[in-house]
C-alpha positions, 0 to 999 in steps of 0.5 A: 170797289173796296169792300170792308171784310170782317177782321178775322178774314183780313187777318187770314189774308194778311198772313197769306200775303206776308207768306207770299212776300217772303217767297217772292222777291221785289215787285212780285212780292209787293203785288202778292201783298196788294192782291191778298189784302185788296178786300180789307179797308185800311181802317178795318184792317187789324193792326199787327205787332209787326206794323211799322211806324209808317203803317201805324201812322197811316192807320191812325190817320184813316181812323181819325178821318172816319170818327165822330168828335165824341168817339171815345177812341178819338178822345183817349187815342189823342191823350199823350200823357197820363192823369195824375194821382194813384193808379186805378183800373176802371171798368172792363178790359174792353170798356174802361180806362186807366187813371194814374198810368205808369210807363214801362221803361224802354229797356230793362233787365230782360226786356225791350219795348218795341214800336215806341212811337205808338206811345202804348207802353202805359199800364197799371203798376201791377202789369209793369211789375208782372212784366219785369218779373217774368222777363227776368226769368227767361234765361232760366225758363227757355234760354231767351235773353229776355222779352220783346214787349209790344202794346200795353195801353194808352196813357189814360187807357180807354179805346184805342184808335187802331188795333185793339178792342181791349187793352183799355184798363192797363192790365193787358200786354202783348209780348212778341213771339221772338226772343230779345237779342243779346244787344240793345236795339236802336230806336230805328230798329224797334220801329222796323224789326218784324215780329215772327209769325209762328203759324202756317199760312193756312192757319191749321197748325204752327209753322215748324220752321219758326215754332220752337220748344222755347215758345211752349215753355214761355207760354207755360211759364206766363200762364202759371203766373198767379197774376195772369187771368188769361193769355190769348194765342192763335188757335194753331198755337193752342193746338200745338200746346195741347199736343205737346204739354205733358204732366200737369196740364192745368195751366192750359185752361188760361190759354185761350184761342183767338183770331190773330195772335200769331206774331205775339201773344196777349197777356191779361191780368186779374183786377188788382185787389185795391181797384174796386171799379175794375171788372174781372172776367169770369174765370176760364171754363174748367179743363184744358180747353183742348177738346171740341171747343178748340175744334171749332176754331178750325171749321170753315165758320171760324177760318172764313167768317162771313163779312159783318157790319162794323160796330158803332164806335163807343162814345165817352158816355158808353164808358164808366162815368169815372172815365170822363174824370180821367180824361179831364184830369191834369 
């Protein structure tokens, strides 16, 4: 019998599985992967940055098969083009939508968009400008040629069919923890090349074989950007940053630990000043976040959470009223 397991436990199992596959070749590695995720139902299993086009398509089919007709993630997940008109972030990061989205070009001076088949390179113009600005600084910041960009949002924002609870109002973006190469990747490579896991299989610390000082400099530079409200990283990455940061540590307050985020980190911007329907989060707590609040993430409660009941999918009526107009707009 397949049992639905809480997302955090699925993440732990997938990390262990992929570690096993890396150590075991051929069919033995495949069996390791099957064994380690046997308790994670496909639709409940979190989509990861390194999921291929085929894996993403299978996950979408599974999600659609189990959703009611009026589920917001179905309605917004099937929208293929943005609405016309000016950009407006509407609602909160995990309960909202985006009018007038703009698409991040697949290639730029310092970035390349990964997994283009997902059609999730849409965002608020402020988000696109921030990505372009940060990407252009990478050679000076940490010596990387540029950034590999994962999911931003859907053409009209809103809840996603797979993989994210937020990314709904065009102000969230995933950035891979892998440097952009010195050449342009082909479309096929962008669908298949894997991100890099920088966390140990046990989740207690970073993996010294994949974590580098360049990662730390990248995260510090992004956190110091004034447009950035928060970045989300795996707790093990936060632990490493707390250990390694020197001098002014104020930027660490923006670095928030969260499950997953071991192949990529998640950038969240503050609401643009001209978007009155956008709802900011409260600012992060004072301090560097390296004390007891970080310690909890390494307890058994956090590392091995008990199975939870899946939340009911949001309906369109659960979103701000303006989102119905965004969905219906040309």
